[in-house]
TIVEX-859116 format. One record per residue: y, x, z of N, C-alpha, C, O in turn. Coordinates in steps of 0.1 Angstrom, whole numbers, padded with zeros to 4 digits, always signed. Layout:
BEGIN
YXZYXZYXZYXZ;...
END
This chain:
BEGIN
+1105+1397+1282+1092+1391+1285+1091+1379+1276+1099+1370+1276;+1080+1378+1269+1077+1367+1260+1065+1358+1265+1055+1364+1268;+1067+1345+1265+1056+1336+1269+1053+1328+1257+1061+1324+1249;+1040+1325+1256+1035+1317+1245+1028+1305+1251+1021+1306+1261;+1030+1293+1246+1024+1281+1251+1014+1276+1240+1018+1275+1228;+1002+1273+1244+0992+1267+1235+0989+1253+1239+0987+1250+1251;+0987+1245+1230+0983+1231+1233+0969+1229+1227+0966+1233+1215;+0960+1224+1234+0946+1222+1230+0945+1207+1227+0947+1198+1235;+0940+1204+1215+0938+1190+1211+0924+1189+1207+0917+1198+1203;+0919+1177+1207+0905+1174+1204+0906+1164+1192+0911+1154+1192;+0899+1169+1181+0899+1161+1169+0885+1155+1167+0875+1163+1167;+0884+1142+1166+0870+1137+1164+0870+1126+1154+0880+1119+1151;+0859+1125+1147+0857+1115+1137+0848+1103+1143+0846+1093+1136;+0844+1104+1156+0836+1094+1162+0845+1082+1164+0856+1083+1170;+0840+1069+1161+0848+1057+1162+0853+1055+1177+0864+1050+1179;+0845+1058+1187+0849+1055+1200+0861+1064+1205+0868+1060+1214;+0863+1075+1198+0874+1084+1202+0886+1083+1193+0895+1091+1193;+0886+1072+1185+0897+1071+1175+0910+1065+1182+0921+1065+1175;+0909+1060+1194+0921+1055+1200+0919+1043+1208+0907+1038+1209;+0929+1038+1215+0928+1027+1224+0938+1016+1219+0948+1019+1211;+0936+1004+1223+0946+0994+1221+0953+0993+1234+0948+0990+1244;+0967+0994+1233+0975+0994+1245+0985+0983+1244+0989+0979+1233;+0990+0979+1256+1000+0968+1256+1014+0974+1252+1016+0986+1254;+1023+0966+1247+1036+0970+1243+1044+0976+1256+1051+0985+1255;+1041+0970+1267+1048+0974+1280+1043+0988+1283+1051+0997+1287;+1030+0991+1282+1024+1004+1285+1030+1014+1275+1033+1026+1279;+1031+1011+1262+1036+1020+1252+1051+1023+1256+1055+1035+1255;+1059+1014+1260+1073+1016+1263+1073+1026+1276+1082+1035+1276;+1064+1023+1285+1064+1032+1297+1061+1046+1294+1067+1055+1299;+1051+1048+1285+1048+1062+1281+1059+1068+1273+1062+1080+1274;+1066+1060+1264+1077+1066+1256+1088+1070+1265+1094+1080+1263;+1091+1062+1276+1101+1066+1285+1098+1078+1293+1106+1087+1296;+1085+1080+1297+1080+1091+1304+1081+1104+1295+1085+1114+1300;+1078+1103+1282+1079+1114+1273+1093+1118+1272+1096+1130+1273;+1102+1109+1270+1116+1112+1269+1121+1119+1282+1129+1129+1281;+1117+1114+1293+1121+1121+1306+1115+1135+1307+1122+1144+1312;+1103+1137+1304+1097+1150+1304+1104+1160+1295+1107+1171+1299;+1107+1156+1283+1114+1164+1273+1128+1168+1278+1133+1179+1277;+1135+1158+1284+1148+1160+1289+1148+1170+1301+1156+1179+1302;+1138+1168+1310+1137+1176+1321+1133+1191+1317+1138+1200+1323;+1125+1192+1306+1122+1205+1301+1134+1213+1296+1136+1225+1298;+1142+1205+1289+1155+1211+1284+1164+1216+1295+1169+1227+1295;+1165+1208+1305+1174+1211+1317+1168+1223+1324+1175+1232+1328;+1155+1222+1327+1148+1233+1334+1149+1246+1326+1151+1257+1333;+1148+1246+1313+1149+1258+1305+1163+1264+1306+1165+1276+1306;+1173+1255+1306+1187+1260+1307+1190+1266+1320+1199+1275+1321;+1183+1263+1331+1185+1269+1344+1179+1283+1345+1183+1290+1354;+1171+1287+1336+1165+1300+1336+1176+1311+1336+1175+1321+1342;+1187+1308+1328+1198+1318+1327+1205+1321+1340+1211+1331+1342;+1203+1312+1350+1210+1313+1363+1201+1319+1373+1206+1321+1385;+1189+1322+1370+1179+1327+1380+1179+1342+1380+1181+1348+1369;+1177+1348+1391+1177+1363+1392+1164+1369+1395+1161+1380+1390;+1155+1362+1402+1142+1367+1406+1133+1366+1394+1131+1355+1388;+1126+1377+1390+1116+1376+1379+1105+1366+1382+1100+1360+1373;+1101+1366+1395+1090+1356+1398+1095+1342+1397+1088+1333+1392;+1108+1339+1401+1113+1326+1399+1114+1322+1385+1112+1311+1381;+1119+1332+1376+1120+1329+1362+1106+1326+1356+1105+1317+1348;+1096+1334+1360+1082+1331+1355+1078+1317+1359+1072+1310+1351;+1080+1313+1371+1076+1300+1376+1084+1289+1369+1078+1278+1365;+1096+1291+1366+1105+1282+1359+1099+1280+1344+1099+1269+1339;+1096+1291+1338+1090+1290+1324+1077+1283+1324+1074+1275+1315;+1069+1285+1335+1056+1277+1336+1059+1262+1337+1052+1254+1332;+1069+1259+1345+1073+1245+1347+1077+1239+1333+1072+1228+1330;+1085+1246+1326+1089+1241+1313+1077+1239+1304+1076+1229+1297;+1068+1249+1303+1057+1248+1295+1048+1236+1299+1043+1229+1290;+1046+1234+1312+1038+1222+1317+1044+1209+1313+1037+1200+1309;+1058+1208+1314+1065+1196+1310+1063+1193+1295+1060+1181+1291;+1064+1203+1287+1063+1201+1273+1049+1198+1269+1046+1190+1260;+1039+1205+1275+1025+1202+1272+1021+1188+1276+1014+1181+1269;+1026+1183+1287+1023+1169+1291+1029+1159+1282+1023+1149+1278;+1042+1162+1277+1048+1153+1267+1040+1153+1254+1039+1142+1248;+1036+1165+1250+1028+1165+1238+1014+1158+1239+1010+1150+1230;+1008+1159+1251+0995+1152+1253+0998+1137+1252+0989+1130+1247;+1009+1132+1258+1011+1118+1258+1015+1113+1243+1011+1102+1239;+1022+1122+1236+1025+1118+1222+1012+1117+1214+1011+1108+1206;+1003+1126+1216+0990+1126+1208+0983+1113+1212+0977+1106+1203;+0983+1109+1225+0976+1097+1229+0983+1085+1222+0976+1076+1217;+0996+1084+1222+1003+1073+1215+1000+1073+1200+0998+1062+1194;+0999+1085+1194+0996+1086+1180+0982+1080+1177+0980+1074+1166;+0973+1082+1186+0959+1077+1184+0957+1062+1189+0947+1057+1187;+0968+1057+1195+0966+1043+1200+0973+1033+1191+0982+1037+1183;+0968+1021+1192+0975+1010+1185+0980+1001+1195+0974+0999+1206;+0991+0994+1192+0998+0985+1202+0993+0971+1199+0994+0966+1188;+0988+0965+1210+0984+0951+1209+0996+0942+1207+1007+0945+1212;+0995+0932+1200+1006+0922+1197+1009+0915+1210+1000+0912+1218;+1022+0912+1212+1026+0904+1224+1019+0890+1223+1018+0884+1213;+1014+0886+1235+1007+0873+1236+0993+0873+1231+0987+0862+1230;+0987+0884+1227+0974+0884+1222+0963+0887+1232+0951+0889+1229;+0967+0887+1245+0958+0889+1256+0948+0878+1257+0952+0866+1257;+0936+0881+1257+0925+0871+1258+0924+0865+1272+0927+0873+1282;+0920+0853+1273+0918+0847+1287+0903+0849+1290+0894+0850+1282;+0901+0848+1303+0887+0849+1308+0885+0861+1317+0893+0870+1318;+0874+0861+1323+0870+0872+1333+0868+0885+1325+0860+0885+1315;+0875+0895+1329+0873+0908+1322+0878+0908+1308+0872+0915+1300;+0887+0899+1304+0892+0897+1291+0881+0892+1281+0883+0894+1269;+0871+0886+1286+0860+0880+1278+0863+0865+1277+0866+0859+1287;+0863+0860+1265+0865+0846+1263+0854+0838+1270+0842+0841+1269;+0858+0827+1276+0848+0818+1282+0844+0809+1271+0851+0806+1262;+0831+0805+1272+0826+0796+1262+0833+0782+1264+0832+0777+1275;+0838+0777+1253+0846+0764+1254+0838+0752+1257+0843+0743+1263;+0825+0751+1253+0817+0739+1256+0810+0740+1269+0803+0730+1272;+0811+0750+1277+0804+0751+1289+0814+0752+1301+0823+0760+1300;+0813+0744+1311+0822+0744+1322+0820+0758+1330+0810+0764+1329;+0831+0762+1336+0830+0775+1344+0819+0774+1355+0817+0763+1361;+0813+0785+1358+0802+0785+1368+0809+0784+1382+0819+0790+1384;+0802+0776+1390+0807+0775+1404+0796+0779+1413+0784+0777+1410;+0799+0784+1425+0789+0787+1435+0787+0776+1444+0797+0769+1448;+0775+0774+1449+0772+0763+1459+0778+0766+1472+0777+0758+1482;
END
């Protein structure tokens, strides 16, 4: 029995879809998750040889395919993202700079 896995990607030339700016911490978190997914997929695939039920084998292969597809999706996201420099986080409400010559608004 042969299984094929397809990954669907979206390619766009529109500027809003060219990527995101992410923090170094978020990038590290995603890289760690990708490594964990790929490692889990290898281990889960190795377990197929020990399974006897055809239905269990089918579900195990689906699990491996899902883990690899998720890792690929995250890799594509990282490829399209740029990492913000450490310490470049802007101050202000909603990451908008406050006007320096105007005092912050206060409520009565």
